[in-house]
C-alpha positions as CSV (number, residue, x, y, z in Angstrom):
1,M,0.0,0.1,0.1
2,H,3.3,2.7,0.7
3,D,6.6,2.0,-0.5
4,A,7.5,2.3,3.7
5,D,5.0,-1.0,4.6
6,N,7.1,-4.0,5.7
7,V,4.1,-5.9,4.7
8,A,2.0,-7.1,1.9
9,I,-1.3,-9.1,1.5
10,V,-1.7,-11.9,-0.6
11,A,-4.2,-11.2,-3.2
12,N,-4.4,-14.8,-4.7
13,D,-7.4,-17.0,-4.3
14,G,-6.7,-19.8,-2.1
15,G,-3.7,-17.5,-0.6
16,L,-0.3,-19.1,-0.8
17,P,1.5,-22.1,0.0
18,T,4.7,-22.4,1.9
19,G,7.9,-22.7,-0.3
20,T,6.6,-20.1,-2.8
21,V,8.8,-17.3,-3.9
22,L,7.2,-14.2,-4.7
23,P,8.0,-13.2,-8.5
24,Q,9.4,-10.3,-10.4
25,G,7.2,-7.2,-10.3
26,V,5.6,-7.7,-6.9
27,P,6.6,-6.5,-3.8
28,G,9.4,-8.7,-1.9
29,A,10.4,-9.9,-5.2
30,G,12.8,-13.4,-4.7
31,I,11.6,-14.0,-1.0
32,T,10.4,-17.2,-0.2
33,L,7.5,-17.8,2.0
34,R,8.0,-19.5,5.5
35,D,4.6,-20.3,6.1
36,K,1.2,-20.6,4.0
37,V,-0.2,-17.5,4.1
38,P,-4.2,-17.0,3.5
39,Q,-5.7,-14.8,1.0
40,G,-5.9,-11.6,2.3
41,H,-3.3,-12.2,5.1
42,K,0.2,-10.1,5.6
43,L,3.5,-11.5,4.7
44,A,6.7,-10.0,5.8
45,L,8.9,-8.3,3.1
46,V,12.0,-7.8,5.2
47,D,13.3,-9.0,8.7
48,I,11.2,-7.4,11.5
49,A,12.9,-7.1,14.5
50,A,10.8,-8.1,17.7
51,G,9.6,-4.6,19.3
52,T,9.6,-2.9,15.7
53,P,6.7,-1.1,13.8
54,V,4.7,-3.3,11.3
55,R,3.7,-0.8,8.5
56,R,0.7,-1.1,6.6
57,Y,-0.8,2.0,4.9
58,N,2.5,3.7,5.9
59,V,1.3,3.7,9.4
60,S,2.3,1.5,12.4
61,I,-0.4,-1.2,12.9
62,G,1.2,-2.5,16.3
63,T,4.8,-4.0,17.3
64,A,6.2,-7.2,16.6
65,K,6.1,-9.4,19.7
66,A,9.0,-11.5,18.6
67,D,11.3,-11.4,15.4
68,I,9.5,-12.1,12.2
69,P,12.0,-13.3,9.8
70,A,11.1,-12.4,6.1
71,G,8.6,-14.6,4.1
72,S,6.7,-14.9,7.2
73,W,2.7,-15.0,7.5
74,V,1.9,-11.7,9.8
75,H,-1.2,-12.4,12.0
76,E,-2.5,-10.9,14.7
77,R,-1.0,-13.3,17.6
78,L,2.6,-11.6,16.4
79,L,1.3,-8.1,17.0
80,A,0.8,-6.1,20.1
81,M,-1.6,-3.3,19.2
82,P,-0.5,0.2,19.6
83,A,-2.7,2.9,22.0
84,A,-5.3,4.9,20.6
85,R,-3.7,8.3,19.5
86,S,-4.5,11.3,22.1
87,L,-7.2,13.5,21.2
88,E,-4.7,16.5,22.3
89,G,-2.3,18.2,20.1
90,L,-3.8,17.0,16.9
91,P,-3.1,19.0,13.5
92,I,-6.2,21.2,13.1
93,S,-7.0,22.1,9.4
94,T,-3.5,21.7,8.4
95,V,-4.3,19.7,4.9
96,A,-4.7,22.2,1.9
97,A,-8.4,20.9,-0.1
98,P,-7.3,19.7,-3.1
99,A,-8.2,21.2,-6.4
100,L,-11.3,19.6,-7.2
101,P,-13.3,21.4,-10.4
102,P,-16.7,21.3,-10.0
103,L,-18.5,18.0,-12.0
104,D,-21.5,19.6,-13.7
105,G,-24.3,18.3,-16.2
106,Y,-24.9,14.9,-13.9
107,T,-28.7,14.2,-13.2
108,F,-31.1,11.2,-11.9
109,Q,-34.6,11.0,-11.8
110,G,-35.6,12.1,-8.2
111,Y,-38.8,12.9,-6.3
112,R,-38.9,16.6,-5.1
113,N,-40.2,16.9,-2.0
114,A,-42.0,20.5,-0.7
115,D,-39.5,21.0,1.9
116,G,-36.8,20.9,-0.9
117,S,-35.5,17.8,-0.2
118,V,-35.4,15.0,-2.8
119,G,-36.0,11.5,-2.3
120,T,-34.8,8.5,-4.7
121,R,-37.8,6.1,-3.6
122,N,-41.6,6.7,-3.0
123,I,-42.3,5.2,0.1
124,L,-45.2,5.4,2.7
125,G,-43.4,4.9,6.1
126,L,-45.5,4.3,9.3
127,T,-43.6,5.7,12.4
128,T,-44.3,3.9,15.6
129,T,-43.8,5.2,18.6
130,V,-43.4,2.2,20.8
131,Q,-42.2,-1.6,20.2
132,C,-45.6,-2.6,21.7
133,V,-47.5,-1.9,18.2
134,A,-45.0,-3.6,15.8
135,G,-46.7,-6.8,15.5
136,V,-50.4,-4.9,14.5
137,V,-48.0,-2.6,12.6
138,S,-46.9,-5.7,10.5
139,I,-49.8,-7.1,9.9
140,A,-51.4,-3.8,8.9
141,V,-48.6,-3.0,6.5
142,A,-49.2,-6.5,4.7
143,R,-52.8,-5.8,4.1
144,I,-51.8,-2.4,2.6
145,K,-49.7,-3.8,0.7
146,A,-52.2,-6.6,-0.6
147,E,-55.2,-4.5,-0.7
148,L,-54.2,-0.9,-1.4
149,L,-50.4,-0.5,-2.8
150,P,-51.7,-2.2,-6.2
151,L,-54.3,0.4,-6.5
152,F,-51.6,3.3,-6.3
153,P,-48.6,1.9,-8.9
154,N,-46.4,5.3,-8.4
155,V,-46.0,4.3,-4.6
156,D,-42.9,2.1,-4.4
157,D,-43.4,0.4,-1.0
158,V,-45.0,0.6,2.1
159,V,-42.7,0.5,5.5
160,G,-43.4,-0.1,9.0
161,L,-40.8,2.2,11.2
162,E,-40.5,-0.7,13.7
163,H,-38.0,-0.3,16.5
164,T,-37.2,-1.1,20.5
165,Y,-37.5,2.1,21.8
166,G,-40.5,4.3,23.6
167,C,-41.1,2.6,26.6
168,G,-39.5,0.8,29.5
169,V,-36.4,3.4,29.2
170,A,-35.6,6.6,31.1
171,I,-37.0,8.9,28.7
172,D,-35.7,12.2,30.7
173,A,-32.4,10.9,30.7
174,P,-29.7,13.0,29.1
175,D,-28.5,10.6,26.7
176,A,-32.3,9.7,25.6
177,V,-32.5,12.6,22.8
178,I,-30.3,10.7,20.6
179,P,-32.9,7.7,20.3
180,I,-35.6,10.3,20.2
181,R,-34.6,12.4,17.7
182,T,-33.2,9.7,15.6
183,L,-36.9,8.1,15.2
184,R,-38.0,11.8,14.6
185,N,-35.6,12.2,11.8
186,I,-36.3,8.8,9.8
187,S,-39.8,9.8,9.6
188,R,-38.5,13.1,8.4
189,N,-36.0,10.9,5.3
190,P,-36.8,12.6,2.2
191,N,-37.7,9.1,0.7
192,F,-41.3,9.7,2.8
193,G,-42.2,12.6,0.6
194,N,-43.4,14.5,3.8
195,E,-46.2,12.4,4.5
196,V,-46.2,11.6,8.0
197,M,-48.6,9.3,9.5
198,V,-48.0,7.6,13.3
199,V,-49.3,4.4,15.2
200,S,-49.1,4.7,19.0
201,L,-50.1,2.2,21.7
202,G,-51.0,5.0,24.4
203,C,-49.8,4.4,27.5
204,E,-46.2,4.4,26.3
205,K,-43.6,7.1,27.5
206,L,-42.6,8.0,24.2
207,Q,-46.1,10.3,23.4
208,P,-46.7,11.0,19.7
209,E,-46.6,14.8,20.7
210,R,-42.9,14.0,22.2
211,L,-41.7,12.1,19.1
212,L,-43.2,14.6,16.9
213,P,-43.5,18.1,18.4
214,P,-45.3,21.0,17.0
215,G,-42.9,22.1,14.3
216,S,-41.4,19.1,13.2
217,F,-43.1,18.8,9.7
218,A,-43.7,22.8,9.1
219,I,-43.3,22.4,5.2
220,V,-42.4,25.2,2.9
221,D,-42.6,24.4,-0.4
222,E,-39.6,25.7,-2.3
223,R,-40.7,24.7,-5.6
224,V,-42.9,27.7,-5.3
225,S,-41.4,30.9,-5.4
226,G,-41.9,33.3,-3.1
227,P,-40.9,33.2,0.9
228,D,-44.6,32.6,2.2
229,S,-45.2,29.5,-0.2
230,V,-47.0,26.6,1.6
231,G,-46.8,23.0,0.5
232,A,-48.0,22.0,-2.6
233,G,-47.7,18.4,-1.5
234,P,-50.2,17.7,1.5
235,P,-53.1,19.8,1.7
236,Q,-52.7,22.7,3.8
237,G,-55.5,22.4,6.7
238,D,-56.4,24.7,9.5
239,G,-52.9,26.1,10.4
240,G,-51.7,23.0,12.5
241,P,-48.3,22.3,12.8
242,L,-48.1,19.6,10.2
243,G,-50.5,22.0,7.8
244,G,-52.0,18.9,5.9
245,Q,-51.4,16.1,8.1
246,R,-55.1,14.8,8.5
247,S,-55.8,13.5,11.8
248,T,-57.9,9.8,11.9
249,R,-60.6,9.2,14.1
250,S,-58.1,8.0,16.9
251,G,-58.5,11.4,17.9
252,E,-56.8,15.2,17.0
253,R,-53.1,14.8,18.4
254,G,-51.7,18.4,17.7
255,G,-52.0,18.1,13.9
256,L,-50.6,14.6,13.7
257,D,-52.4,11.9,12.0
258,V,-52.3,9.1,14.7
259,V,-54.0,5.7,14.9
260,C,-53.8,5.1,19.2
261,L,-54.5,1.1,19.7
262,Q,-56.1,1.7,22.9
263,A,-58.7,4.3,21.8
264,D,-62.2,3.6,22.9
265,H,-63.6,2.7,19.4
266,H,-61.1,-0.2,18.8
267,V,-63.0,-3.0,19.6
268,G,-61.1,-6.2,18.6
269,F,-57.8,-6.7,17.1
270,M,-59.2,-6.2,13.5
271,S,-60.7,-2.9,14.0
272,M,-57.1,-1.6,14.7
273,V,-55.9,-2.9,11.8
274,D,-58.7,-1.4,9.8
275,D,-58.1,1.7,11.2
276,I,-54.5,1.8,9.9
277,V,-55.3,0.7,6.6
278,Q,-57.8,3.5,6.3
279,S,-56.0,5.8,7.3
280,A,-53.1,4.9,4.9
281,R,-55.0,5.3,1.9
282,A,-54.9,9.2,1.5
283,H,-51.3,9.0,1.9
284,L,-51.4,6.4,-0.4
285,E,-53.1,8.9,-3.1
286,R,-50.9,12.0,-2.1
287,L,-47.7,10.0,-2.6
288,N,-49.2,8.4,-6.0
289,A,-49.8,11.7,-7.6
290,R,-46.2,12.6,-7.3
291,R,-43.8,11.7,-10.4
292,R,-40.0,11.5,-10.9
293,E,-38.3,14.4,-12.5
294,T,-34.8,15.4,-13.8
295,V,-32.9,16.8,-10.6
296,P,-29.2,17.7,-10.5
297,A,-26.6,15.1,-9.0
298,S,-26.3,17.2,-6.2
299,E,-29.6,16.5,-4.7
300,L,-27.9,13.0,-3.6
301,V,-27.0,12.3,0.4
302,V,-25.1,9.4,0.6
303,G,-24.1,7.2,3.5
304,V,-21.3,5.3,3.1
305,Q,-20.4,2.2,5.4
306,C,-18.2,-0.9,5.7
307,G,-19.2,-4.3,6.9
308,G,-17.7,-8.2,7.0
309,S,-14.7,-5.9,6.0
310,D,-11.7,-7.8,4.9
311,A,-8.2,-6.6,4.2
312,F,-8.9,-6.1,0.7
313,S,-11.6,-3.6,2.0
314,G,-9.0,-1.2,2.0
315,V,-7.4,-2.1,-1.5
316,T,-10.2,-2.2,-3.8
317,A,-13.5,-1.1,-2.6
318,N,-13.0,1.8,0.0
319,P,-10.4,3.4,-2.4
320,A,-13.2,3.0,-5.1
321,V,-15.9,4.3,-2.8
322,G,-13.3,7.2,-1.9
323,F,-12.7,8.5,-5.5
324,C,-16.5,8.4,-6.3
325,A,-17.1,10.3,-3.1
326,D,-14.9,13.2,-4.6
327,L,-16.8,12.7,-7.6
328,L,-20.0,13.4,-5.9
329,V,-18.7,16.2,-3.6
330,R,-17.7,17.9,-7.1
331,A,-20.8,17.5,-8.3
332,G,-22.3,19.6,-5.0
333,A,-24.0,16.2,-3.5
334,T,-23.7,15.2,-0.1
335,V,-21.5,12.7,1.6
336,M,-21.6,10.7,5.0
337,F,-18.8,8.5,6.7
338,S,-19.1,7.3,9.8
339,E,-18.2,4.9,12.1
340,N,-16.5,5.9,15.4
341,T,-14.3,3.1,16.0
342,E,-13.0,2.6,12.8
343,V,-12.0,5.9,12.3
344,R,-10.7,6.6,16.0
345,D,-7.0,5.7,15.0
346,G,-6.9,8.1,12.3
347,V,-8.4,10.8,14.0
348,D,-5.3,12.6,13.3
349,Q,-6.0,12.5,9.5
350,L,-9.7,13.6,9.9
351,T,-8.7,16.7,11.9
352,S,-6.1,17.7,9.2
353,R,-8.4,17.6,6.7
354,A,-11.4,19.6,8.7
355,A,-12.5,22.6,6.6
356,T,-12.3,25.0,9.4
357,P,-11.1,24.7,13.5
358,E,-14.2,24.5,14.4
359,V,-15.2,21.2,12.2
360,A,-12.1,19.2,13.7
361,E,-13.1,20.4,17.3
362,A,-16.3,19.0,16.9
363,I,-14.4,15.9,15.3
364,I,-12.5,15.4,18.6
365,R,-15.5,16.6,20.7
366,E,-17.5,13.3,19.4
367,L,-14.9,11.0,19.2
368,G,-14.1,11.7,22.8
369,W,-17.8,11.2,24.1
370,Y,-17.6,8.0,22.2
371,D,-13.9,7.0,24.3
372,R,-16.4,8.1,27.3
373,Y,-19.0,5.8,26.3
374,L,-16.9,2.8,25.3
375,E,-14.9,3.2,29.0
376,R,-18.3,3.5,31.0
377,G,-19.1,-0.8,29.3
378,R,-15.1,-1.0,30.4
379,V,-14.0,-1.8,26.6
380,D,-12.1,0.3,24.3
381,R,-12.1,0.3,20.1
382,S,-10.0,-2.9,20.3
383,A,-13.4,-4.6,20.6
384,N,-14.5,-3.5,17.1
385,T,-12.8,-6.0,15.0
386,T,-14.8,-9.6,14.6
387,P,-13.7,-13.1,13.9
388,G,-14.5,-12.3,10.3
389,N,-12.4,-9.8,10.1
390,K,-9.5,-11.5,11.4
391,A,-10.2,-14.3,9.1
392,G,-10.2,-12.3,6.4
393,G,-6.9,-10.7,7.4
394,L,-7.4,-7.7,9.4
395,S,-5.4,-8.1,12.5
396,N,-6.5,-5.5,14.5
397,I,-8.7,-2.1,14.5
398,V,-5.9,0.1,13.8
399,E,-5.5,-1.7,10.3
400,K,-9.4,-1.9,9.7
401,A,-9.2,1.7,10.7
402,M,-6.7,2.4,8.1
403,G,-8.6,1.0,5.3
404,S,-12.2,2.3,7.0
405,I,-11.3,5.8,6.4
406,I,-9.8,5.7,2.5
407,K,-13.8,5.6,1.3
408,S,-14.3,9.4,2.6
409,G,-11.9,10.2,-0.4
410,T,-9.6,13.6,-0.3
411,A,-12.3,16.3,0.3
412,P,-12.2,18.3,3.3
413,I,-14.5,17.8,6.3
414,T,-17.4,20.3,6.1
415,G,-19.5,19.5,9.1
416,V,-19.8,16.8,11.9
417,L,-23.5,15.5,13.2
418,S,-23.9,14.1,16.5
419,P,-25.9,11.1,16.5
420,G,-29.5,11.3,15.4
421,E,-29.2,15.0,13.8
422,K,-30.4,15.8,10.6
423,L,-27.9,17.2,8.0
424,R,-30.2,20.3,6.8
425,D,-30.9,20.9,10.1
426,Q,-27.6,21.8,10.9
427,G,-27.3,23.8,7.5
428,L,-25.3,21.1,5.5
429,T,-26.7,20.7,2.1
430,S,-23.4,19.7,0.4
431,G,-20.0,18.5,0.6
432,L,-18.2,15.6,2.8
433,V,-19.8,15.1,6.6
434,Y,-18.6,13.2,9.2
435,A,-21.9,11.6,11.1
436,A,-20.5,10.3,14.1
437,T,-22.3,6.9,14.6
438,P,-21.3,3.6,15.9
439,A,-19.7,1.2,13.6
440,S,-22.6,-1.3,14.1
441,D,-24.0,-2.1,10.3
442,F,-27.5,-1.7,12.0
443,I,-26.8,1.3,14.3
444,C,-25.4,3.3,11.7
445,G,-27.4,3.0,8.5
446,T,-30.2,3.7,10.9
447,L,-28.6,6.8,11.9
448,Q,-27.7,7.9,8.4
449,L,-31.3,7.3,7.4
450,A,-31.9,10.2,10.1
451,A,-29.3,12.4,8.6
452,G,-31.2,12.5,5.5
453,M,-29.7,9.8,3.6
454,N,-31.4,9.0,0.3
455,L,-29.1,6.6,-1.4
456,H,-26.4,4.1,0.9
457,V,-23.4,2.6,-0.3
458,F,-22.2,-0.6,1.9
459,T,-18.7,-2.4,1.1
460,T,-18.0,-5.8,2.3
461,G,-15.4,-8.3,1.7
462,R,-16.7,-11.3,4.1
463,G,-20.3,-10.7,3.0
464,T,-23.8,-9.6,3.9
465,P,-27.4,-9.5,2.6
466,Y,-27.4,-6.3,4.6
467,G,-30.3,-4.0,3.0
468,L,-32.4,-1.1,4.6
469,A,-36.6,-0.9,3.5
470,E,-36.4,2.9,3.3
471,C,-33.7,3.4,1.0
472,P,-31.8,1.7,-1.5
473,V,-28.7,0.1,-0.6
474,I,-25.7,-0.6,-3.3
475,K,-23.4,-3.1,-2.3
476,V,-19.4,-3.2,-3.3
477,A,-17.7,-6.6,-3.2
478,T,-14.2,-6.1,-1.8
479,R,-13.0,-9.2,-3.5
480,S,-13.9,-11.4,-7.3
481,D,-14.6,-14.6,-5.5
482,L,-17.3,-12.8,-3.5
483,A,-19.0,-11.2,-6.2
484,R,-18.6,-14.7,-8.5
485,R,-20.2,-16.4,-5.5
486,W,-23.1,-14.0,-4.4
487,H,-23.5,-12.9,-7.9
488,D,-27.2,-11.9,-7.1
489,L,-26.6,-10.2,-4.1
490,M,-23.4,-7.8,-4.8
491,D,-24.3,-5.3,-7.2
492,L,-20.5,-4.0,-8.0
493,N,-17.5,-6.3,-8.1
494,A,-14.5,-3.8,-6.8
495,G,-12.2,-7.2,-6.6
496,R,-11.6,-6.3,-10.4
497,I,-9.2,-3.9,-9.1
498,A,-6.9,-6.7,-7.3
499,D,-7.4,-8.5,-10.4
500,G,-5.5,-6.4,-12.6
501,D,-8.9,-5.8,-14.7
502,A,-10.0,-2.5,-13.4
503,T,-8.5,0.8,-11.8
504,I,-9.5,2.5,-8.6
505,E,-10.6,5.7,-11.0
506,G,-12.5,3.7,-13.6
507,M,-14.3,1.5,-10.5
508,G,-15.1,4.9,-8.8
509,W,-16.4,6.7,-11.9
510,T,-18.4,3.2,-12.4
511,L,-20.1,3.3,-9.1
512,F,-20.6,7.0,-9.7
513,R,-23.0,6.4,-12.8
514,L,-24.5,3.5,-11.3
515,M,-25.8,5.5,-8.1
516,L,-27.1,7.7,-10.6
517,D,-28.9,4.8,-12.0
518,V,-30.2,3.1,-8.8
519,A,-31.2,6.9,-7.5
520,G,-33.6,7.4,-10.5
521,G,-35.6,3.7,-9.7
522,Q,-32.7,1.1,-10.9
523,K,-33.8,-1.8,-8.1
524,T,-30.6,-3.2,-6.5
525,W,-30.4,-6.8,-5.6
526,A,-31.4,-5.8,-2.1
527,E,-34.6,-4.7,-3.5
528,H,-34.9,-7.2,-5.8
529,W,-35.2,-10.0,-3.0
530,K,-36.7,-7.4,-1.0
531,L,-34.2,-8.1,2.0
532,H,-33.9,-5.6,4.7
533,N,-32.4,-5.3,8.1
534,A,-34.6,-3.9,11.1
535,L,-33.9,-0.1,12.7
536,V,-31.8,-0.3,15.4
537,L,-32.1,2.9,17.7
538,F,-28.8,3.8,19.5
539,N,-30.0,4.1,23.3
540,P,-26.3,5.2,25.3
541,A,-29.0,6.1,28.1
542,P,-30.4,3.7,30.8
543,V,-33.5,1.3,30.7
544,T,-35.6,1.2,33.6
């Protein structure tokens, strides 16, 4: 990965056997392997003395616990992991922004929303206040899909926003703001077209008015000139805060359309289901009236993430995503990268790329908060790596982090989001943003949805069928072997870079064009198979 590295990874399918002599034209040419080295794992290019650094990406990923002769397999048991970089004395906004000329003329077919955002899908989302209603909502959604959705061909899907929060929690604890605003902002995701429908139990701590207080959905139609123009999507009502979100017969709830299961008029289970189905019809009618229109690529809000990572992640897929991220920034789009524990060991790379000292300080603040969160659980960032990561050649979190950060590209970091915050609420409408989230695939994806993501890119080396019902997910394989075996799950094979059949730049452009197609309606494999993972809210507050 760098001329100063003293290890390299084996790209060959199946690895290399003991006694292999490395050919000319590759790092370590002429070295004879002392061990069998699996694919993706490291071999020593030189003799590495005990106590000296093992370098990959020109970064010390650990120190040798014993002498490691050239040609040896370098695995996690031979490495002592270095301590995390201090959050003090970091370089602050020291890297000059690269010259990235504007990239004009690229468009996709999207859904313009009355609040100025753009959706890549046209979905009815049913917000839930508490896990107790999940079973009823699931049955109601199945009925809506079977009975109503065929009548509204311009609506892509109906999704119940189910979660495990809402009651049995310390809802007034300071950190409870995180799951509450996460759920609120997911309800405001661009792919839901500003339609808001809530299903409540009635006795839960997270009451509808607390989840979506007055003003949450004040809609000003930016498609109509004039500062006082109001929503041309949902019809305006009587001046209520949601301006057009009607109330069901379950009762007026601050302008919200709420179906409350404990309402007195619900007699029997099917009356609850019937009420939800009846309420959905008006929302479907409004969504169905919408049409895709040509919008600039600047309307993309892309979340990038990696999961089931291996040593190829930082060689093929993530560098290609990073190149594509630069293209998106040049086109005026918004790109989010995340995963606190997977950037922590490269914090100096982030703070040095911060567009302003204020952005750098926000990065430090978020990572410091997360350090303390981990300390409360008596763990640190080393708890991140999985057995699959290690089987794929990643010895520790330092090595994993170096390959993870690459997917952010080279653009300056122009903003930082705390967990559950929404980009537009923070005035972030373009550029590269660090969204501070846990590294868990499901929590990270959930928080990026809350931020306003309308398109997701997910790289994987070990393989995962990950998907989201709320947003299209483009999955990028790091290895050709995975892409061949999972040919109907992976949308793009970045392993061709390691094979020598493609370049990082070429793969980045291919991904950029694929993203425009998917944003315009082309289905991903996850959508084809209707694969999606549950929303997982990040709740650092106590459970009672």
